[in-house]
C-alpha positions in Angstrom: 39.0 -14.5 -13.6 38.2 -18.2 -12.0 35.4 -18.6 -9.6 37.7 -18.8 -6.7 39.5 -15.4 -7.8 35.7 -14.0 -8.2 34.7 -15.2 -4.6 37.9 -13.3 -3.1 37.4 -10.2 -5.3 33.8 -9.7 -4.0 35.3 -9.4 -0.6 38.5 -7.6 -1.0 38.5 -3.9 0.0 39.6 -2.0 -3.1 43.1 0.2 -2.8 42.2 3.1 -4.4 39.1 4.1 -3.8 38.8 8.2 -1.9 38.5 8.8 1.9 34.7 8.9 3.6 34.7 12.4 3.4 36.2 13.0 0.0 33.3 10.7 -1.3 30.4 12.6 0.7 29.8 9.6 2.5 29.4 10.7 6.0 25.6 11.5 5.7 24.3 9.0 8.9 22.5 5.9 8.4 18.9 4.9 7.9 17.1 3.5 10.2 15.0 0.2 10.0 15.3 -3.4 10.5 18.7 -5.0 9.0 20.2 -8.3 8.9 22.6 -9.8 11.3 23.3 -13.2 10.6 21.1 -16.5 9.2 19.2 -17.9 12.5 20.8 -20.9 11.7 24.6 -19.4 12.4 23.5 -18.7 16.0 22.9 -21.9 18.1 21.5 -22.1 21.6 23.8 -21.2 24.1 26.2 -19.7 21.5 27.8 -15.9 21.5 29.1 -14.1 18.3 30.9 -11.1 18.0 29.6 -8.4 15.2 30.3 -4.9 14.5 27.7 -3.2 12.5 26.9 0.7 12.0 30.1 1.8 13.4 29.8 -0.3 16.9 31.1 -3.4 17.9 28.3 -5.8 19.4 27.9 -9.5 20.8 24.9 -11.4 19.9 23.7 -14.5 21.6 20.8 -16.9 21.8 20.0 -17.7 25.3 18.5 -21.1 26.8 15.0 -19.9 26.2 15.8 -20.2 22.5 15.7 -16.4 22.0 18.3 -13.7 20.9 19.5 -11.1 22.5 22.0 -8.5 20.8 24.0 -5.8 22.9 26.8 -3.1 22.7 30.3 -5.2 23.1 32.2 -3.5 25.8 31.9 -4.6 29.5 31.8 -1.5 31.8 34.1 -3.2 34.4 37.3 -3.4 32.6 36.2 -3.1 29.0 36.6 -7.0 28.0 34.9 -7.6 24.2 31.8 -9.4 25.3 31.6 -11.5 22.0 35.2 -13.1 22.3 35.1 -15.5 24.6 32.0 -14.8 26.4 29.7 -17.5 27.7 25.9 -17.6 28.1 24.7 -18.3 31.8 21.0 -19.0 31.0 19.5 -16.1 29.4 22.4 -13.6 30.5 25.7 -13.0 28.5 28.5 -13.8 31.2 32.0 -11.5 30.2 34.9 -13.8 29.7 37.1 -11.4 32.2 35.3 -11.8 35.4 32.0 -13.4 34.8 29.9 -10.5 35.1 26.4 -11.1 33.9 24.5 -9.0 31.6 20.6 -8.9 31.1 20.3 -8.5 27.4 16.9 -7.0 27.6 17.3 -4.7 30.6 21.2 -3.9 29.9 22.0 -4.6 33.4 24.7 -6.1 35.0 22.5 -9.1 37.1 25.4 -11.2 38.7 29.0 -10.6 39.8 29.7 -14.1 41.3 32.5 -12.9 43.5 31.1 -9.8 44.7 28.3 -9.5 47.4 27.1 -6.2 45.9 26.2 -4.7 42.2 27.7 -1.2 41.7 24.6 0.9 41.2 26.1 2.4 38.2 25.5 -0.9 36.5 22.5 -2.0 38.2 20.6 0.3 36.4 21.0 0.7 31.9 24.3 0.6 31.2 24.7 -1.2 28.3 22.7 -0.4 24.6 20.2 -2.9 23.6 19.1 -4.1 20.5 15.8 -4.8 19.2 16.0 -8.3 17.4 13.2 -10.8 15.6 13.7 -13.7 13.3 11.7 -13.8 10.1 12.4 -15.5 6.6 15.5 -18.0 8.3 17.3 -14.6 9.1 17.9 -12.5 12.6 16.9 -8.9 12.3 17.6 -5.9 14.7 16.4 -2.7 14.9 19.0 0.3 14.4 17.7 4.0 15.0 20.5 6.5 15.9 18.3 7.6 19.0 17.5 4.4 20.2 13.6 4.4 19.7 11.6 1.7 19.6 10.9 -0.1 16.1 8.6 1.7 14.2 7.4 -1.0 11.7 7.5 -4.8 12.0 9.8 -7.1 10.0 7.7 -9.0 7.2 7.5 -12.5 6.7 7.9 -14.2 3.4 5.7 -17.3 3.0 8.2 -19.2 0.7 10.9 -19.1 3.2 9.6 -21.5 5.4 7.7 -23.7 2.7 9.6 -27.1 2.2 8.1 -27.4 -1.2 11.4 -24.6 -1.9 14.6 -25.0 -1.8 17.2 -24.4 1.1 18.9 -21.1 0.4 21.9 -20.7 -2.2 23.9 -17.7 -0.7 26.1 -15.0 -2.7 27.9 -12.4 -0.4 29.9 -9.4 -1.1 31.5 -6.4 0.9 30.3 -3.3 -1.0 33.1 -0.5 -0.1 30.3 2.4 -0.3 27.1 3.7 1.3 23.5 2.1 1.7 22.0 5.8 -0.1 24.0 4.9 -3.1 23.2 1.4 -3.3 19.1 2.2 -2.8 19.3 4.8 -5.4 20.4 2.5 -8.2 16.7 0.6 -7.7 15.3 3.6 -9.6 18.4 4.4 -11.4 16.8 3.1 -14.9 19.1 4.0 -17.6 22.1 2.1 -15.9 20.4 -1.0 -17.0 21.5 -0.4 -20.3 24.9 0.6 -19.7 25.8 -1.5 -17.1 24.1 -4.3 -17.7 23.6 -4.5 -20.9 19.9 -4.7 -21.2 18.2 -4.0 -24.8 16.6 -0.9 -23.7 15.6 0.6 -20.4 13.3 -1.0 -18.2 9.6 0.5 -17.4 8.4 0.4 -13.8 5.2 0.5 -11.9 6.5 2.3 -8.7 4.1 2.1 -5.5 5.4 4.2 -2.1 3.7 3.1 1.3 4.4 4.5 4.5 7.3 2.8 5.1 7.8 0.4 2.3 8.0 0.8 -1.6 7.6 -1.5 -4.5 8.7 -1.9 -7.9 7.3 -4.1 -11.0 9.0 -4.5 -14.3 7.3 -6.4 -16.6 9.5 -7.6 -20.1 10.2 -10.0 -22.5 13.1 -12.3 -21.2 14.9 -14.5 -23.9 15.4 -18.1 -22.9 16.3 -21.8 -24.9 12.7 -21.7 -25.7 12.4 -18.3 -27.3 11.1 -15.4 -25.5 8.6 -15.5 -23.0 6.9 -13.0 -20.4 8.4 -12.0 -17.2 8.0 -10.1 -14.2 10.7 -8.8 -11.5 9.0 -7.6 -8.1 11.2 -5.7 -6.0 9.8 -5.0 -2.2 11.8 -2.9 0.3 10.2 -2.8 3.7 12.5 0.1 5.3 16.0 0.5 4.0 17.1 -3.0 5.2 14.9 -5.7 4.3 14.1 -6.2 0.7 12.9 -9.1 -1.5 12.6 -9.8 -5.0 10.6 -12.2 -7.3 11.2 -13.1 -10.3 8.4 -14.9 -12.2 7.9 -16.1 -15.8 10.9 -18.2 -16.4 11.7 -20.2 -13.1 10.6 -18.5 -9.9 12.6 -17.4 -8.3 13.1 -15.7 -4.4 15.9 -13.1 -3.5 16.2 -12.4 -0.2 18.4 -9.4 0.1 20.4 -8.2 3.2 22.4 -5.6 3.0 23.8 -4.1 6.5 25.9 -1.1 7.0 29.0 -1.9 8.8 31.0 1.7 8.4 29.5 4.6 6.6 31.6 3.2 3.2 31.6 -0.5 4.0 28.3 -2.4 3.4 27.8 -6.5 4.5 25.6 -7.8 1.2 24.0 -11.1 1.2 21.7 -12.5 -1.4 19.6 -15.5 -0.2 18.0 -17.5 -3.4 15.1 -20.0 -2.8 13.3 -21.7 -5.9 10.4 -24.1 -6.2 11.8 -27.6 -5.5 10.0 -29.3 -8.5 12.0 -26.6 -11.1 15.2 -26.3 -9.2 15.5 -29.9 -9.4 13.9 -31.4 -11.9 15.0 -30.6 -16.0 14.8 -26.2 -15.4 17.7 -27.2 -13.2 20.1 -25.5 -15.8 18.2 -22.7 -15.9 17.1 -22.1 -12.7 20.9 -21.7 -11.6 21.5 -19.8 -14.4 19.1 -17.2 -13.3 20.9 -16.9 -9.9 24.1 -16.7 -11.7 22.9 -13.4 -13.5 21.6 -11.3 -10.6 25.0 -12.2 -9.2 26.7 -10.3 -12.2 24.6 -7.6 -12.3 25.6 -6.7 -8.8 29.4 -7.3 -9.1 28.9 -5.0 -12.2 27.5 -2.6 -10.0 29.7 -3.2 -7.0 32.1 -1.6 -9.5 30.8 1.8 -9.6 29.2 1.4 -5.8 33.0 1.0 -4.2 34.4 4.2 -5.8 31.0 6.5 -6.1 30.9 9.4 -4.3 27.4 10.9 -3.1 26.1 14.1 -5.2 23.7 16.0 -2.9 22.6 17.6 -5.8 22.7 15.6 -8.5 22.1 16.7 -12.4 19.0 14.6 -13.7 18.0 14.6 -17.3 15.3 13.1 -19.3 15.3 9.4 -18.8 17.2 8.9 -15.5 13.9 7.4 -13.6 12.9 8.8 -10.6 15.6 9.8 -8.6 14.3 12.8 -7.0 11.0 11.5 -6.2 13.1 8.3 -4.5 15.3 10.7 -2.5 12.2 12.6 -0.9 10.6 9.1 0.0 14.3 8.1 1.4 14.6 10.9 3.5 12.6 9.8 6.2 14.8 6.9 7.1 17.1 9.5 8.5 16.6 10.8 11.9 16.8 14.5 12.3 20.1 15.8 12.9 21.4 12.3 12.0 21.4 11.3 8.0 20.7 13.6 4.7 20.3 17.3 5.6 17.5 18.8 3.9 20.0 20.9 1.5 20.8 17.1 0.4 17.5 16.0 -0.8 17.1 16.4 -4.2 13.7 18.7 -4.7 
């Protein structure tokens, strides 16, 4: 297909996928930090609508430069605050009757035409979200029980280093679940049969309290012959991940995957590379690395868009540590809201 057709296909809804229930994707959402948008996509005094985690949201940047996010519907008469809402200082003003909300306390602070504020909205009446900015991205903390963050967003030095290129972005809508996508990282057998690698890779895996690491060392083919390469992938919770490619042309990938619905993921890949490599004699090779990684996600997407979650998969030798991964990943689900114990592989 043409470049334009490929870009359209990456976002288009497939017509032949089964329902959430048929695919067993109604297992809740794992908690953690997730990407809302790039920092550059929200200017001071700007309001935007979002929808993530089956919830309509309004996000804005106050005059103090801080980002705030809140559920979208006004408690007065239900207007969507993200469509036509305004920033009043650091408050969010409803487009319907100008009720003004505090995005940290979740209360109504001002009603311009009324001498009093109803007591129901003088106390917390709107869900607000913990927000952080790092790596040129606005992150928000999701937890189904609305508890405070259990760990912090990681700052990646290269993302603010002027010696590295501005982000090169690729975007997809994946019509599947975050659980299935996450397991892909330890499913070593699929690399040969989906991505066409000569052999199945072996990785050194590390499991922390909230983070996990995978290091793959392999021979990589280049126009100059084979070179030793390393791919290091790190996940900080289920929503913040990054990958470093070294050996050919250094490449850092910031991988942002945020659930919209149980069967819909918003995926944005942001790449940065050393300017001396990406803008020098190795520029063609640098672009080829990005193109190849995007191609691999295209290949995975064909499966993910229609994949069913198997609570008790039949695993064989060579599959990779899928059972161990499930035991680790289960910590990101709140009790009673995520993968039941019976669905976590033993």
